[in-house]
C-alpha positions, 0 to 999 in steps of 0.5 A: 525482555520485552518483545519489539511489539510490546515496545512499539505499543509502549511507544504508542502510549495507549490508555489502559482502557484501549490496550485490550483492543490492540491485539486486533491490529497487531499485524501492522506492528510486526517487524516485517512491516515496520521496525521499532526504530522507525515506529518511534521515529514516526511517532515522534515526528507526528507528535511534533506536528500535533498528530496523535495516534490515539487508538490501535485502529489508527496505527496502520499508518505506521506501515507506510514508513517514515518517508511516506508519512513525512511527505504526506504531512509536509504536503498537507502543511503546505496547503494549510490543512494539517488539521485534517490529519490532527482530526484523524491520523488515518487520513495520512494513508489517503493518497491524492487527498491534497489534490482533491481538497485543492480541486474542491477549493477551485470549485468553491465546494465546501470540504468542511462542515459548518462546525469546522470538521473535515468531510470524509469525501476528499479522503475517499478516492472512489467516492470522490471520483464517482462524484467529480471525475478524475480531472483533478489528476490531469496536471491540476495545479494544487498549490504553488511549489507543490507537485501533483501527487500521482496516483498509483497505476493499475498494472497489467500483467503481461510481457510485450515483445515487439519485432521491428523489421528494417533494412540494414546498410548492406540491404539485408533485413535485420530483426530488432527486438524491442522488449518491454519488461514485465511490470512486476520486475520493474516494480520489484527492482526499484526502491519502495516509494509508495506507502500503503493506504486504508484500502491497500493495507487491508489487502496486504494483511490478507495476502500476507496471511496467505503467503504464510499458509503457502510457505507452511504448505510448500516449505514447512516453515511459517516465518516469512522473511523481510524480502518477501514482505518487502516484495508484497508491500511494493506490489500491493502498494502499486495496485498489481491486481492479480492475487496469484501473481502477487503472492508468487512473485513476492515469494520467488523474485530474485530466486532460482525456482526449479520446475517442480518447486514452481508447480508446488508453489502455484498449486498451493497458491491456487488452493489458498486463494480458492479457500479464502474465496469460499471462506469470504462467501460463507462469512458473507452469507452468515452476515446476511 
């Protein structure tokens, strides 16, 4: 019986020449990332819109899920620029590209080459922001009946408790605690609404591998369940910055963790991140 990954690759219908390269990108086809049913649903929807995933490096867009892919495609259709996704399906993962294209339109700036090919700049947020700033994010009207696409917030990890003193009716001073929830808890408590893009998917893959190593070290198991993966996707997609907190929260959210278990987890996470940091430095030195 064929595995789900084999069935997903069959649905993608790659040529025999391309198939050998698929192993390099197989992590985005894991069941923890996208189910077989959703994979087929996304592929069929894209094909209906003339968008073809033609090589394994492009199937990372499946990780965003059907709702995200559908929203991106429908919004791009509204402004008449679906050709951008037909030209390169990976652009679907570029959040805010619609706003950036509309902003360039308003300035009269070209976003296509003389040959009609789309420029890369609208799909590269950091490069675009460096050149044009972020004015396009401040309520810029991108098109009639199209709501602005909000960028993902960079979340600061801290819990704030404010004590407010006021006089009660009987003259006594009362303390009112106005507690702002931990942003991580708020993110993990809500349904996933933000898909992974090129930048966040690369980080997701790295941290997912780190979680597997931590699970082996602490629990002696290499299988990572769907809840942990869902938690990781939410935190990475919302651009929570601290890798240590992202890994720990992904594993422990909603669970009762004993003090000894907490210490073991944090120690294993620290060792894993230190190891990968050293590995990155060494690989960088070799590349240089």
